[in-house]
N, C-alpha and C positions, 0 to 999 in steps of 0.2 A: 153565669152569664157574662159574655165578653163586654169590654168597655164599649166597643162599637155597637153591639146590640142594645146595650143599656141606653145609649143616647140616640139611637136611630129613630128617625121620624119619617112617616110616609111623605114622599115628595108630591107636591101639588101637580095635578094633571094639566091644568090650564097654564098658558103662557101669561104669567102674572105681570101686569103693568097698569099704570094709571091711564085712563083714556085721555086723549089729547084735549086740551082746554079749547073751548069755543067761545072766547070772550068777545063781547061787543064793546062799543065805545064807552058805555057807562061802566062796564066792568073794569076797563083800563083806568078810568078816572078814579074809581073807588080804590083800585090797587095802588095808584100813585099816592092817594091821600093816606092810605094805611101805612105806606112806607115811611112817612114822616113820624109815625108813632113807634116804629120798631126800636130805635135807640132809647127814647125816654122810658120804655117799658122794660128795658134790659135789666136794670138793677132789681126789679121786682121778681123777674124770672130767676135771677141768680140766687136770691134769698131762698126761693122754693127749692132749688136744686141743692143748696147747702144743707137743708134739713135732711134730704135723702143721704148725703154724704156722711153727715154726723151719725145717722142711724147705722150705716155700714161700718164706720170706724169703731163704733161701740161694740161690735162683734169680734174685734181682733183678738182679745185675750181668750175668748172661748174657743176660737178656731186654732189657736197656736198649738194646743195640745191634741187636736184631732189627728187621726191617722189619714194617710192618703186615701184609703178605701172609704173612710167615713166622709171625707170631702166629696168624693165622687158620688156616693150614694145620696148625699143631701142635695147635690147639684141635680141629680136625676129626678129627685122628688120635686124640684122647682119647675121642671118642664111644664107640668100641667097648668099651674097658676100663671106662669109666664106666657104660655100660649093663649090661654083664655083672655088675658088682658092685653095681648099684643105687646108684651114687655113694657107695660106702663104702670102696673100696680106697684106702689112704692115699697111695700114690705118685701115683696118677692125680688124686686130689682136690687134693693139694698143688700139683701142676703146674698144674691148672686154676685154682686160686686165684692162683698167681703170674702166669699169663697175663691173667686178668681184672683183677688189680691194675695191671699195666702198661698194659692197654688203657684202664682208667679214668683213669690219669695223662694219657694222650694225648687221650682224648675229653672228659673232664670237668674236667681240671686238678686232680684229686684222687686221690691214691694212698691205699689203705686202710692205716690204722695196724695194727700187730700185734694190738692188743686188738680191733679190728674184725674182723680175720681169725679171731681166737679166737671171737668171737660168731657169725660165719658158720659156723664148723665145728660149733658147737653146734646151729645151725639145721639144717644138713644131716643131722645125726644124729637129728633129730626131738626136739629139746629146746627149752626156753624159755630164751632168753638174757636175763638181767637186766642191763641196761646203764643206767647213770645217764643222766638227762636231759641232752641236749646232746652226747652221745657219737657221734652220727651213725648212728642205727639205719637210716635210709633207705639210706645208702651201704653199710652192713654187709650188708643183705639181698641186694644185687646179686651178691655172691660166691656165696652159696648158690643164688640164683635161676638165674644163668647156668650154674653147674655142673649143677644138676638138669635144666635145659632141654637141655643137651648130652647128658645121660644119657637123654633121651627122655621126661622127665616133664613134662607140662603143669603150670604153676605158677600158683596163685592167691595173689596178695599182697593180704591182707585188712586193711582199716583201718576207722576208726570213722566217717568222713564223706566226702562227695563231694569236698570241697575238698582233703583230703589225698590221696585216690586220684588225682585229676587232677594235682595238683601233683607228686607223686612219679613218676607215669608220665612226665610231660613232662620232669622233671629228668634221669631216668635213661635216657630213650629213646635218646640217642646211643650209650651204651655197649652197649645191646642190639642196635642197628643194626650196630655194628662186627662182631658175630658172626652177623649175618643172622637174628636172632631177631625175630619179630613181637610187638608189644605192643598189647594191647587195654585199654580202660577201660570199666567198667560203672558207671553212676551212675543216680540216680533220674530218671525221666521218659523213659528210652530205651524204644523199642518193641522187641518180640521180634525183629523183623527186624534191628534195630541190635545187639541183644545177642548173637545167635548168632555172627556173625563175631568179635566181641570175645572171647567165651569160647573160640573155636576157635584163638586165638593161642597162641604158645608161653608167653607171660607175660600174665596178666590182672590188672590192678589193679581192685579192687572193694570195696564196703562190705559189712560183715557182713550187714546187713539185706537188701540186694538179692540177695546170693548165696544166703542161706538161703531167701528167698521164691521165687527162681527154681528152686531145688532142689525145693521143695514143689510148684511148678507142674509140673515135670517128672514128679514122682510121681503127680500127678493125671492127667496125660496118659497115663502108663503104665498106670493103673488097677491091675489085680490082678497085673501082671507085676513082682514084686518080686525074683525070682531073677536071678542073673547069666546063667544059661543062657538064660532067657527073653529077656533083653535082647539077647544075641548073635543069637538067631534073629530077633528083631524087626528088628534093624538089617540083617541079611543079606537078609531077605525083604521089607524095607520095608513091613511089615504091622503091624497091631495098633493103630495110631492114625494119625489124619490130620495131626496137628500135629507137626512135627519138634521134637526136644528142644532146650533152650537150652544145657545143659551137656554136656560130653564126658566126664564122670566126675569123681571126687574123688581126684586123684592125690597132689598135694603142696600144702600150704597153709603160707604164712608169715603168721602173724597178728600184725600190728603192734598195739601197745597191748593185749597179750593179756589182761591182767587185766581191762580194761574189757569186751572182747568176750566172753571165756570165763567171766567171773565176774559182773561187775556186770549185764551184759545178760541173764544166765542166769536172772534172777528172773522174767522175763516170757515166757510161751509165745509161739511164732510161730503166728499164726492167719491163714489166708486165708478171707475171707468175701465174700459178695456182698450188695449192697443189695437189699432187698425193701420192699414197701409196708409202712409202719408200721401194725401192727394196732391199737395203742393210739393214740387221738387225741391231739392236742397238749394239749387241755384236761385230759386225765388226768394228764399230767406236772405241769402247774401246780397241779392239785388236790393231788397228792402232796406238792409242795413246801410248799403252804400248810398241809397237815396236819402235815408234819414240823416246821414252824416253831412249831406249837402245843404240841409235846412238850417235856418238861423233862428236862435231863440229871440223872442220879442217881436220879430218880423213875421216869421212863418208859423211859429208855434209858441204857446205859453206853457211854462212848466209850473204846475201847482204841486209843490212838494208837500204842503200840508194835507192835500187830498190824495196824494200819490197817484196823480194822473196827468196826462198831457192833453192839451187842447189845441187842435189845429185851427189856425186863424185863416180868414178869407184869403190873405196873400199867400198863405201856405198851401191852400188847396190848388191855387193856380200854379204855384211852383212845383207841387207834386205832379200835376198833369203834364207840365213841360218836361220834367225829368222822366216820367213814365212812358210818354208817347213813343220814344224809340224802342222801348222794350217789347211792346206788343203783347200778345197773349192775354192772360188774365188782367194785365195792367190797363187794359182798355176800359174795364168796368170802374166807374167812379167810386162806387161803394167799396169795392175790394181794394183798390189802390190806396184809398184814404185809411181804411182799416189797417192795412199792412204797414203803412207809414207810421201810424200812431203806435202800433205794436212794436215796431223796430225802435222808435224813439223811447218807448217805455223800457225795452230791454237795455238800451244804451245808457239811459239817464237815471232810471229809478231803481234798477237792480244791479248791485255792485258785488264783484267777486270779493270773497273773504268777509263779507258782511251779510248778504242775503243768501249766499250760496258759496260752496267751495268746489273746486275741480279735483276729483279723486279718481285715479285710474282711468283718465280720459272721459269721465262722465260728470255731469253737473249734478251735485247733491245739494238739496235745499237745507239751509240752516234755520232752525227755529229761533226767532229773534228773542223770545222771552226766556228761553232756557239755554241758548247757545249750543244746542245739540243738533247733530245731523239727523235729517229725516229721510232715510233711504227709501226707495220705492215710492216716493211722493213726487208729483210733477205738477207744474202750473198748467192751466188749461188754455184752450182756444189758441194753441200755437205759440204761446209765449215761451214755453219751455224750449221749444225747438229754435226760436229766435235767439235765446240766450246761448244755447249750444252752438249755434252758428257764430255768434259773437266771439265765443271762446275757442273756436276752431275744433270743436268736438264733433264726433259722428252724431248725426241727427237720429233721435229715437223716433218711434212711430207716432202717429197721431192718436188722440184719445177721444173716445165716445162715452158720454156720461150714461151710466146705467141706473144710478140711484144717488140721491143727495138728501142731506139733512143738516140741521145746525145742532151744536152742542146744547143750546138752550132747549130746543124741543125734545132732544133725547133725554137729558137728565130730568126734565119735568115729568117723565113717564115712570119714574121709580115710585113705588108705593110709599117708600119712606126714604128721604134724601137727607144726608147730613154731611158736614164738612169740617175740616181743620185747616187753619192757616195762621201765620204769624202777622198777617197784614190784611185784616178784613174790615176794619172800621170805616175806611174811606169809601168802600163800596157796599156798605150795609144796605142802603136804599135800593141799589140795583139788584142785589141778591134777593131782596124781598119781592120786588116788583116782578122779577123774571121767574124765580124759582120758589117763592114763598118760603125762603130760607132766612130765618132770623139769626142775627149775629149776637153771640153771648161772649163778653170779654171775661177771660179767666186770669186771675192774678198770678204772679210768679211765685215759685216756691221759696226762693231767696231774693232779697233785694238786689236789683240789677246794679252792677258796678261799671257799666260801659261809659267811657268818656266820649262824648260827642263834640268834637272840636268844630268851631265855626268854619263854614266853607271859605276857601280861598279862590277867588276868581281872577285869573290873569287876562291881560288884554289879548295876547296871541297864544297860539298853540305851542310855539317854540318856547315861550317863557314858561308855560305850564310844565312841559316835559323837563326843562332845566331844573325847575323847583322840585318836581317829584324825584328826579334823580339825586339831587342833593340830600333830600330827606331820607330816601332809601339808603343812601351811602352812610349817613350818620347812624341810622337805626341798625344797619348791618354791623357797623363797627362796635356797637354796644351789645350785639348778640340777639337783638329783638327780631323774632320772625315776622316777616312782612307778607301780606297778601295784597297784590296790586290788581284791582278790578278794572277790566276794560269792557267796552261795549260790544266789540266785534273781533273777529279773527284778525282783520287788518290792523286794528288798534293794538292788539296784543303783540303783533309783529313789530309795530313802531316802538312800543314800550320796551320790547326785548332788545331792539337795536340800540336804544339809548342806554340801557343798563349794561349791555355788552361793551359799548364804547367807554363806559366808566370803569370797566373791569370788574363788574359785580356779578358773581355767579348766581344763576337763577334757573328756574324751570318754568316752562310755558304749558298751560293747560287750555286748549281750545278745541273746536270741532275737528281740527286736523290731527290732534293728539288724543282723541277720545279713548283709544285702546289702552293708554297708560294712566287713565284717570285714577283708579284705585291706588296705584303705587305713588302717584304724585301727592294725592290728598293725605295718604298715610304719614308722610314725613313733613307736610307743609307747616306744622306747628312746632317743629324742633328749633332749637337755638340757631340763629343766624340764617335760617332758610328764607329765600326770596322766591315767591311764587307769583307769576303773572297769569291771570285767568280771566276768561269771559264769564258769562252767567252760569257756565257749567259748575263753577264753584259756589253757586248760590243755593237754591232750594234743596233741602234735604241733605246737605253736605255738612258733616260734623268734623271740623278740623280740631283735633285734640292738642292742647298745649303740651310741649315736651317738658322734660325735667328742668326745673329752675326758671321756666319762662314766666310763671306767675310773679316771681320776685322782680322780674324786669318790666312788669306792667302788663304782661299778657301779649297776645297777638295784636299787631298793628295793621289795620285794614285801611288801604288808600283807595278811594274811588276817583278814577281819572275822567269820568264823564257821566252826566246825569242820563238816566234812561227815560223812556217815553212814559213811564208810570212811576210815581214816587214809591209805590209799594215794592218795586224791584230794587230800588236803592236801599230800602229798609231790610230786604232780604240779604243784601251784601253786608250791611252793617251787622247783621245777626250772625256772621261767621266768627265773631269775636265776643268775649265777655259772656259766655253762655253759662247758665246754672250758677250764677253768683261769682264767677271768676272775673278777674280784671281784664281790661282790653280797651283799645282806643280805635276810634273811627274818624277819618279825615277825608273830606272831599276837596280835591284840587282841580279846578275847572278852568275853562277859557271861554272868551266870547266868540271863538271860532269853532266851538263844538257843534256836532250835528244836531243837537236839540233845537238850535235856532233855525233849522230848516222849516220848523213849524210856524215860524214868525214871518208870515207873508208881508213883504215890503221891507223887512229888516228894521222896523222902527224900534224894537226892543234893544237891539245892538246899539243903534244910534243914541237912544235914550241913556243907556248905561255909560257909553263913552262920554256923553255930554255932562252928566251929573256925577260921574265917579269922583271928580275932584272935590265936589261939594259934600256928597253923602258918603263917599268912601266905599268900603266893601259892602255896606248895606244895600246900596243901589245896585251893585253888580249881582249880589245874591238874589235880590228881588227879580231882576231881569231873567236870570236863569230859571227861577221857580215859575215865573209867568209863562215862559216858553214851554215849560213842562206841563203846566195846567192846560195850555192850549192843545198840546198833544193828547192829554187825557180826555179833554172834551171832545175832540175829533174822534177818538177811538170809541168813546161811549156812544156817539151818534152813529158810527159805523155798525156797532153791535145792534143798536136799536133798529136801524134800517134793514140790516140783514134778517133779523127776526121777523119784522113786519113783511118783508118780501117773501120769506119762507112760508109764513102763514097764509099770505095772499095766494101764493102759488099752489099751496095744498088745497085751498078752497076752490081755486079755479079749475084744478084737475080732478076734483073729487068725483065728478060724474063718470070718470073713466074706471073707477074702482081701484086704480093703482095707488098703493100706499105712498111711500116717499119717492 
């Protein structure tokens, strides 16, 4: 019997997913109260998982002498108990972990550490494992993935970008092949004909965006058939739609970088649209931009940076009418001229080149703020994208008509079993539980961490900050210490590069404009004397390996030049050094002119810091920066909550139409 036949299981007929939650006000209150118990109960859960790990580790000596065929046969025998218990029966799961661990030793040359087995046990239970950066989350996931696949559950391993999906699938493929499990990869640019067999595999590595949009496409193909019974009948009778579905259901998901996918990405709704002929002519967008440039802040409009919106004041509505009257046409409509004025102001004042987008080959390409990566084929809605194209002098793309929409919150809650991995989950443990019923379990490190976290240095001006950073990099470079200089945006990386170049320091830049050279730049970033300037692209999932002799110099030195809008992203940057018990240093050098203070409406934090800096010194400055960051985190949390509430309300309001999302 072939390995594939040995492990083959009948695929479920129905499109498996958890039905949408229909919570009322009392349910939400109970969920919020339960969230306060999640962290206190975490140690108790971890003790229970440790007993499972101890049982698996006890089998190591017995399995060392077993042949490959014996391991495969025993794994095949575990299918039945695993399937009956839904991969929850302790004895069967412990033995499966022990077998996968031994197979990994033979196929990959890596045996899972006990802490990795502990993290995998949390994943299999449907929890979020918080593991420090560099602890081997990619290898950890294989224990849960193989065990779930043996139990008959198709598994989606979800990560934040195509590079990580392809890399992890290729690295772990020999282990899956040992058990006869098929592995598929879904990345951007694949056709539906290429995606279907990839999703049909036992294990599918994919990005959150491709997965969620493919689900939306399936819902569009199904039309009004949103019930499980309808889906069963449709598959049995091969009726209802001409296009076969892409996915085979939402069974079990392991979400890598769960805080980024489930929280940071959750601020933006998923929208599928099609391009239509632009009703408004190109001249109309240029007229709107000229009109907006004639308006005055404080008199005609109010800029609310913390809410990322522009408010037109009464004086501004009069001014817009005066400027629009000679233009005629659609400018005669009060509603349209005010909407176009606000849209133009938004494009001019809230969306900045080399921060929110880049211009590549004459087109505007959106940059993901949390990952620093380009999102091709994505566009802002309601004419905003065309307004930005007009601002940059690009050819205008067509208009967009929304065909389907959904939020990440509602999508991932439909998995029958959802789990996640992250290095920074403790701060959002309550939100993960309230929204996804996903409890966070902290996993200890395999070796004691040796990272040195130096106190933040906060300068009064940006010029002082860059002068200090340049001097520090110059000194470290002279000693041969590799340096990673983290910046918040493409524009900031260019500024940093300019200062280093002026000082005669050789360096490489990694940002959204150089994404094609990412692997080559990362491969040498840890070598002696290397200086790398990078946006968040060098953050999540990036393993910068120290070169020969670097450990003796104290390891890689990471400098952060600006706080991000979430402290978790800062911790991800710090995690690029001192991984797996190696030495390394992290230092934040900031200024009171950094963009994080845009969230400080009225500028009172800056004024407070300047006032008391002489009395309290650096402590007052550091507190001011952290307070501005907390403000941003609070606003983003409110935006996610409002988006989910709006999405649920819209679904209820349109339920009578029978249309799904």
